[in-house]
C-alpha positions in Angstrom: 0.0 0.0 0.0 1.2 3.5 -0.8 1.2 6.1 2.0 0.2 9.0 -0.3 -2.8 7.1 -1.5 -3.8 6.2 2.1 -3.5 9.9 3.1 -5.5 10.9 0.1 -8.4 8.7 1.0 -8.2 9.7 4.6 -8.6 13.2 3.4 -11.7 12.3 1.4 -13.1 10.3 4.3 -12.6 13.4 6.5 -14.9 15.4 4.1 -17.4 12.5 4.2 -17.6 12.5 8.0 -19.0 16.1 7.8 -21.8 15.0 5.4 -25.3 13.8 6.5 -24.6 10.5 4.7 -21.9 9.8 7.3 -24.6 8.5 9.6 -25.9 5.8 7.3 -23.9 3.0 8.9 -24.2 4.1 12.6 -26.4 1.1 13.3 -23.3 -1.1 13.4 -22.1 0.7 16.6 -25.5 0.2 18.2 -25.3 -3.6 17.6 -21.7 -3.6 18.9 -22.9 -1.9 22.2 -25.8 -4.4 22.5 -23.4 -7.3 22.0 -21.0 -6.0 24.6 -23.8 -5.6 27.1 -25.4 -9.0 26.6 -22.7 -11.5 25.5 -22.1 -14.1 28.3 -20.3 -17.3 27.5 -21.5 -18.8 30.8 -25.2 -18.0 30.3 -27.4 -20.9 31.3 -29.8 -20.3 28.4 -27.2 -20.0 25.7 -29.6 -19.6 22.7 -31.5 -16.8 24.5 -28.3 -15.1 25.3 -27.1 -15.3 21.7 -30.5 -13.9 20.5 -30.3 -11.0 23.0 -26.7 -10.2 21.9 -27.6 -9.7 18.2 -30.2 -7.0 18.2 -30.7 -3.6 16.6 -33.4 -0.9 16.9 -33.1 0.1 13.2 -32.2 -2.9 11.0 -31.4 -6.6 11.0 -29.4 -6.5 7.8 -26.2 -7.5 9.6 -27.7 -11.0 10.1 -30.8 -11.1 7.9 -31.0 -10.3 4.2 -32.5 -12.0 1.2 -31.1 -15.5 1.1 -28.9 -14.7 4.1 -30.0 -15.7 7.6 -27.0 -16.7 9.7 -28.6 -15.6 13.1 -31.7 -17.7 12.5 -29.7 -20.8 11.6 -27.2 -20.4 14.5 -30.2 -20.2 16.8 -31.4 -23.5 15.4 -28.0 -25.1 15.9 -27.7 -23.7 19.4 -31.0 -25.1 20.4 -30.0 -28.4 19.1 -26.5 -28.5 20.6 -26.1 -25.5 23.1 -23.0 -26.9 24.8 -21.2 -27.6 21.6 -22.0 -24.2 20.1 -20.7 -22.6 23.3 -17.5 -24.6 22.7 -17.3 -23.4 19.1 -17.5 -19.8 20.2 -15.0 -20.3 22.9 -12.5 -21.6 20.3 -13.2 -18.7 18.0 -12.5 -16.2 20.7 -9.3 -17.9 21.8 -6.8 -15.2 21.1 -3.9 -17.5 21.8 -4.5 -19.3 18.4 -4.0 -18.1 14.9 -7.0 -16.3 13.4 -7.3 -18.2 10.2 -7.3 -21.5 12.0 -9.9 -20.4 14.5 -12.1 -19.1 11.7 -11.9 -22.1 9.5 -12.4 -24.5 12.5 -15.6 -22.5 13.4 -16.9 -22.9 9.9 -16.1 -26.6 9.9 -18.0 -27.1 13.2 -21.0 -25.2 11.7 -20.9 -27.6 8.7 -20.9 -30.6 11.1 -23.9 -29.2 13.0 -25.8 -28.4 9.8 -25.5 -32.0 8.7 -26.8 -33.2 12.1 -29.7 -30.7 11.8 -30.6 -32.0 8.4 -30.6 -35.6 9.7 -32.9 -34.6 12.5 -35.1 -32.5 10.1 -35.1 -34.6 6.9 -37.9 -32.4 5.4 -36.0 -29.2 6.0 -34.8 -27.4 2.9 -31.9 -25.7 4.8 -28.6 -26.2 3.0 -26.5 -23.5 4.5 -25.6 -22.1 7.9 -24.3 -18.8 6.3 -21.1 -18.9 8.2 -19.1 -20.1 5.2 -15.6 -19.1 4.2 -16.6 -15.6 3.2 -16.2 -15.0 7.0 -18.8 -12.2 7.2 -20.5 -13.5 10.3 -17.3 -14.8 11.8 -15.8 -11.3 11.5 -18.9 -9.8 13.1 -18.6 -12.1 16.1 -14.9 -11.1 16.5 -15.4 -7.4 15.9 -18.2 -7.3 18.4 -16.3 -9.4 21.0 -13.0 -7.6 20.5 -13.8 -4.1 19.2 -10.2 -2.8 19.5 -8.8 -5.6 17.4 -11.2 -6.6 14.6 -13.7 -5.1 12.2 -16.3 -6.4 9.8 -15.0 -8.3 6.7 -16.4 -7.7 3.2 -14.0 -9.5 0.8 -15.0 -7.6 -2.4 -14.8 -4.2 -0.7 -11.5 -5.1 0.9 -10.1 -6.2 -2.5 -11.2 -2.9 -4.0 -9.6 -1.0 -1.1 -6.2 -2.7 -1.8 -6.5 -1.7 -5.4 -7.2 1.9 -4.5 -4.3 2.0 -2.1 -1.9 0.7 -4.7 -1.2 -2.7 -3.2 0.8 -5.0 -5.4 -0.5 -8.1 -3.8 -4.3 -8.6 -4.2 -5.6 -11.8 -2.6 -7.4 -14.1 -5.0 -9.4 -15.8 -2.2 -10.7 -14.8 1.2 -7.8 -14.0 3.5 -9.1 -13.0 6.9 -5.7 -13.1 8.5 -4.2 -10.5 6.1 -7.4 -8.5 6.3 -7.0 -8.2 10.1 -3.4 -7.1 9.8 -4.2 -4.5 7.1 -7.0 -3.1 9.2 -4.8 -2.8 12.3 -2.1 -1.0 10.2 -4.6 1.4 8.8 -6.0 2.1 12.2 -2.6 3.1 13.5 -2.2 5.4 10.6 -5.7 6.8 11.1 -4.8 7.6 14.7 -2.0 9.8 13.5 -4.4 11.9 11.3 -5.1 14.9 13.4 -8.8 15.3 14.2 -10.0 12.5 12.0 -11.1 10.1 14.7 -12.6 13.0 16.7 -14.8 13.7 13.7 -15.9 10.1 13.7 -16.6 10.0 17.4 -18.8 13.0 17.2 -21.3 10.8 15.4 -21.6 8.4 18.4 -24.3 8.8 21.0 -23.7 7.8 24.5 -26.1 5.1 25.5 -27.0 4.2 22.0 -23.7 3.4 20.3 -20.5 1.6 21.5 -18.2 4.5 22.3 -15.0 2.7 23.3 -12.1 2.1 21.0 -13.5 0.3 18.0 -12.1 -0.7 14.6 -15.6 -0.5 13.1 -14.5 2.9 11.8 -12.2 1.0 9.4 -15.2 -0.8 8.0 -17.0 2.5 7.5 -13.8 3.8 5.9 -13.2 1.0 3.4 -16.9 0.8 2.5 -16.7 4.6 1.7 -13.6 3.9 -0.4 -15.1 1.0 -2.3 -18.5 2.7 -2.8 -17.7 6.4 -2.9 -20.2 9.2 -3.3 -19.9 11.0 -6.7 -18.1 13.9 -5.3 -15.0 11.9 -4.2 -11.9 12.6 -6.2 -10.0 9.7 -7.6 -6.4 9.4 -6.6 -4.1 11.1 -9.0 -0.4 11.0 -8.4 1.7 14.2 -8.8 3.0 14.8 -12.3 6.3 13.2 -12.9 5.9 10.8 -10.0 4.5 7.4 -9.6 
């Protein structure tokens, strides 16, 4: 990634944060707060705890869209095998292990439970638990559990971000390990941009949003880069320089 390109898009993002459209994704910080307040690995009624941890007053689009219902299916799996699902999440949240291994193992366990669910419900048309190797929901669990370390993963938008920032190594497949490292690097650089994070934090409402340190701002940033408003200027290197 090229530092001048990063600084250019930070500058455009700074302008964006002063626009009304900058509030369009604020619901993700609300869900992060709700998760932080309700998640309890030791809960006696684990499915009920999981349900209460994934809530939002505005939208359910993080876990329910057309042909995408990971929360509903995880609830089905948790009702069937609550102790095993608890074990799955314990492994996913084990920060002593490599991220890629934890994520892929979590998906593997979901596959196992889905097969058991289909055996118990032979007439069911369910063929997906929606936690596949695109890692969208896996990243949501991690970002909500560890706000200061992870953010939401959108592979196509991340690939577009790398292209815009001049990366010479674009992943051909989902690479959540690299994604996490790039996001942490960008966050460190964003922290050095005077006033930028302050502009972001002004959008947060105490009691409604999660107001602690959170890399969700990087998700907002790279979605802005990948799907920019019309007024955003494309990066143009200085004449005579690459």
